[in-house]
N, C-alpha and C positions, 0 to 999 in steps of 0.2 A: 368433488368437482362435478360429477354427473348429477347429483341431486340439486346443486345450485343451478345448473343449466336447465333442469326440469322446471324449477320454480320460475325462472326467468321466461321460459317458453310459455308457461301457463299464464303469466302476466300479459304477455303479448297477445295471446289468444283471447283473453278477457277484453282487452282494449279493442281488438278488431271486432269481436262479437257485439260489444256495446255500441260501437260506432255504426255497425250495420243496422242494428235495431233502431237507432235514432234516425238514420237516413230513411229507413222504411216508414217510420212515423211521420217524418216531414213530407215525404212524397205522397202519403196516403191521407192527407187532410181532406176532410169531406166538404167539398164545395156545393154539394147538391142541396137544394131547398125544396119545400113543398109547393111545386108549381101549380098543382090543382087548386090549392088554397089561394095562391096569388091570383089565378084567373078568376076564382069565385069573387075575390075582393073587387077586382076590376069590373066584373059584371054588376056587382051590387052598387058600385059607385055610379055606373051608367044608369041603373034603374032608379036611383034616388037623386039623380042630377036635378038641380045644381047644388044639392046640400054640401058636396065636397068643397065648393067655393067658400063656404062659410065655416069650414072646419068640421063639419059633421061627417065623420067617416065610419064605415061599418066596422064592427069589432071583428078581430081575427087573432088566431094563434101565432100569426106571423107578424113580426115587427116591420111596419112600413110607414111611408108618408106619401102625400100626394103633391105633385109639382104641376102647377098650371102650365098650359101651353104657352110657349114663348120664352120660358126660362131656360137657361143653359143647362145642358145635361152632360157636358164633357167630363166634369169631375166624377160623376157617378159611373160613367162608362169606363173611365181610367181605373176606378176602384173595383171594376168587375162586379158592380152591383147588378141586380136583376131589374130590368125595366120592362113595364107592361103598359102599352098605350091605352088610354080610355077615349072611345069615340062616341059622339052623338051625331046621329044623322050623317054618318060617314066622315065626320070631321073630328080630328084629334083635338080634344079639349084639355088634355093633361096626361100625366104619366104617373103610374104607381111605381115607386122606387122601394125595393127591398134590399137592404144591405146583406151581403153574403158573409160578413164578419171575418173575411180571410186575413185582413191586416191585423185584427186583434188576436186571431189565433196564431198568426206567425210571430207576433210580438211575445205572446205567452210562451210559444215554443222556443223562441230565442232566449228568453230568460231561463227556461229549463235547461237549454243547451249550455248556457254559460255556467250555471250551477253544476251541471253534470261534469263538464270538462274541467272545471276548477277542482272538483273532488277527485276526478280521474288523474289530473296532473299531480295533485298532492300524493295520491296513491302511487303513481309512477316514481315520483321523487323519493318517497319513503322506501319503496321496494328496490329502487336503484341503489340508494344508500346502503340498505341492508346487503344487497348483492355485492357492492363494492367492499363493504366490511368483511363479507365472507371471503372474497377474493384476496383481500389483504392478509387475513388471518391464515387462510389455507394455502396460499401460493406465494404472495409477495414477501410476507414476513419470513417464512421458512427459506425462501430463495435468498433473501438478504443475509440470513444467518449462515447459509452455505457460502455465500460470497465472502462474508467477513471471516469465516473459518478458513477458507482457501487462502485469503490474504495473510492470515496469521501463519499458516503452514509455509507459505512461500517465503515469509520473513524469518522462518526458523523456529517459531514458537510452537513446540509440539507437546507442551505440558497440559494445556487446557483442552478437555474433551468437548466434543460437539453434543449439545443438549438434544435429547430425543423427546418427541412429542407424539402422543398417540394419534392426534388428529393431523399430524404432518403428512401431506400428500407425497413428500419425498422421503418417506421412512426408510425404505431399502437403500435408496441413494445416499441418505445421510449416514446410515450404518456403514456403508462401504467407504465413505469418506473418513469416518472415524477409525475404521480398521486400517486404512491407509496411513493415518496419523500415527497409530500405534506401531505399525511396521517401520515407518520412517524413524520414529523415536528409538525403536529397538536397533535399527541399523546404525543410527548415530552413536548409540551407546557402545555397540560392538566395535565400531570404528575407533571410538575413543580408547576403549580397552586395548585394541590392537596397537594403536599408536603408543600407548603407555608401555605395552609389552616390548615393542621395538626399541623404544628409548631406554628401557631398563636393560635390554640386551646389549645395546651400544655402550651404555655406561659400564655394564659388567665386563664386556670384552675389553673396553679401553683400559679399565683398571687392571685386568689380568695381563694385558700385553705390556703394561708399563714395567712389570717385574723383570721379564727377560731383556727388555731394552736397557734397563738400568744395569743389568749384569753385563751386557755387551759394552756399555760405556765404561764400567769399572775395569773390565778385562783390557780394553784398549788403552786406558790410562796407565794401568800397571805395565802393559807391554811397552808403552812409550818410555816409562821410567826406567825399565830394565834394559831395553834395546835401542832406545832413541826414537825420536818422532819421524818415522819413515812416512813417505807420501801415502802408502797404502793404509797405514794405521790412522793417519790424519784424515783420510777420506772416510774411513769407517767411523771415526769419532764424529765427523761432521754429519754423516747420514744418521747415525744413532741419535745425535742431538735434534736433528730435524724431525725424525720419527717421534722422539719424546715430546716435542712441542706440539706436533700434530695430534698425537694421542691425547695429550693433556687438554687441547682445545675441544676435541670431540667429546671427551669425558665431561668437561665443564659445561659444554653446550647441552648435552643430554641431561645433566643434573638441573640445569636452568629450566629446561622445558618440563621437567618433572617437578618443578617448584621445590627442589631440594638444595639449590645453590644458595649458600649463605655468605654474606659479607659482614664481617664484624669490624667496625671502625674503631681504631685505637690511635695511639701516638707512635709516629715513626720519625726518627731524626734524619737530617740531611746526610749524616754519616752512614746510617743504614741504607739510605737510598743510593748513595755512592757505591756501597758494597754490592747492592743488587745489580747496578749497571755493570760493574766490573765482572761480576759472576756470569752475566749473560754474554760477555764479550770473550768467548772461548777462542776466537781467531785473532784477538788483539788488534782490532781495526779501529777502536775508539781512541781518538786522540786524547792526550792528557787534559783533564778538566778539574775545576774546583767549584764546589757548590757552596753557596752562602749558608751559614749555620742557621738552622731553624728546626721547628718541630711541626710536622704536618699531620692532618687527620687522615688516616688510611688503614687498610687491612694489610698486614705484612705479607701474607701469602698471596693475596690478589694483586698487590702492587708488584711483587716479583713476577707474576704471570704477565702483567701489563708490560713491564720492561722487557721480558723475554720475547714477547710477541713483536714489539716495536723494533727491537734490535734484530730479531730473526728475520723480519721483513726486509730490513736494509741489507742484511747478508744475502738474502735470496734474490732480490730484484735489482739491487744497485751494484753490489760487489765493489764498493768504494770505501775509502776511509769515512769515519763517522765523527761528527762533532756534537758534543753535549754541552749545554749551558743552562744555568739556572738564574732566575731573577724574581723580583716581587712586583706584583700589581695590586697595591693595597693589601688586603688581607688574604691574598691568593699567591701561592708559590707556583711559578711557571717554569716547567722543565721543557727544553727544546732539544729534539733529536733530529739532526740534519745529516743527510747523505748527499752525494754528488752524482747520483745516477740520472737517468733520463726522466724520472718522474712519471706521471700519468697525465692523460688528457684532462682538460678542464671539465669536460662533460662527465668524466668518471669520478672526479674528486668527491662529490656529495654521496656517491654510492659505495665508497670504500668501507664505510662503517655498517653497511647492510649485511644481514646474515646470509652466508653462502655466496656473496658476490665476489667475483675474482676479476681483476682488471685484464685488459687485453694483452698486457705484457707478462701474464702468468702462464702462457702456453708452454708446456714442457717442464713446468716446475711443480713439485708436489705441494699439496695444501688443499684446504676445504673451504676457504673463504670465511674463517671464523676468528682469525687473529685480532684484527682491528675491531670487529664486532664485539668480541668479549672484552677487549681493552676498554672500549667505549662504555660497555655495560658496567664493568667494575668501577670505573671512575664515576659514572653517574650515581651508583649506589653509595659511593664515598662522598658524594656532594661536589664532585669535580666535573671535568669535561675533557674531551679529546677533539682536536681539530687537525685537519690535514690540508696542506697547501703546497704549491709548486714555487720554488725560489732557487734556481740553479741546482735543482735536485728536489727531493721530496723532504718536506719539513713536517714533523709530527710534534704538536704542542700539547703537553699535558698540564692541566691546571688543577691544583689541589689546595684545599683550605688549610691555612696555617693555624 
C-alpha cells in the first residue's frame, strides 16, 4: 500500500514539474529583435531614396519589407511587428516592417504542448490503470474474499478455510478470521457431541426406568387379582401406565434424534388392530366397535405405540367415553378415535403434532408433548397420516395403506 502511494505521488510530481517547465517556456518567448540592424536598414533606405519605391532594398540579416506612406499599418501593429519610419526632409515616406514571428512561435509551441499533454495524458491513464489494478489486487480483492468468507461463516459453512496470500495486506486479519472459523467449527462439533451424549443418556435412563415401572404394573395387577380392584390399586395402575407411556415416548424421541429409530412396515390385520385398541383401553372407556376386515401396511410395535398415545391422550384430557370406528377411502383404511371432551382451540389444532408442544388444557397434567408427534411420525414412516379436528370433542383420524 505504501509503495503504491509513493509511485502515485511521484507521478503527480512529474506532471506538476513538466507543467511548470512548459509555462516557463511559454512566458519566456524571446520577442527581442536586432533593433540596431533595423535602424541601419532604415537609414540605408533614406540614403538610397527613392530606390525603395522600385523594390531595391538594402540587404540585411533581418527579414523585413518596406511599406509606402499612406498604406494601412493597423494589421502590423496588431501583430506586434516592429515598425520604423523612413523620413526624407522630415517627411515620412514609408515604414520598415519587421515581423517579430511571435504568432509562428506560439503556434509551434501550441503544437508542442498538444503533443506533450497527449503523451502525458496517456502516461497518466496508464499509471492510473496500473495503480487501480494494484489497489484491486492488494485491497479490494482480499477484502471481497474476507466479505465472502464472513458470509459463509454467518450461513454456517465452516468447512472451507480462508485462502492465504503472501501479498495480502490483510494477512494477520485473514489469519484471525480463519482461526475464528476453526474455533466455531470446534464449538459446533463439541455441541453436537454434547447433544448426542444427552440424548444417549435420556434413551439409557428411559430404558432403565421402564423395568421398575413394569414391575409396579405387574404387582398392582397381581394385587387386584388377589384382593380386588381397590381405588388405591386402580390409581397406582393408572399412574404406572401413564409413566410407562411417558417414558416410552421419551425413549422413542431420543432414539429418533439419534437416528436409531426404525420402522419396519409389514402386514397387520384389522383383528390385530382391534386387539391393540382393546389392550390400550385399561379403563374400559372405549365403546364396543367392529372394524371391517382388511390387511394394512404397518409396523406392529409402532402401531401399538400410536394407539396407546391416542387413547392415552383421550384418557388424560377428555375423561369421557371413547368411540372407535373404521372405514375405507379407496385404498386407504381410516380409523377414527373420538372423545367427547372440550377439545382444543382452533388455533392450537395445527400445533398438536409438533414436537414438545402442549395445548393450553395440559396444565397440571403429566406429559412431554411427544405423544401425537411420535404417532404422526410413525404413521408417516408407514405411508399413512394423522389428522386432528374438533367435532363435539376431539377427533383423531388415522389413515393407513391397505
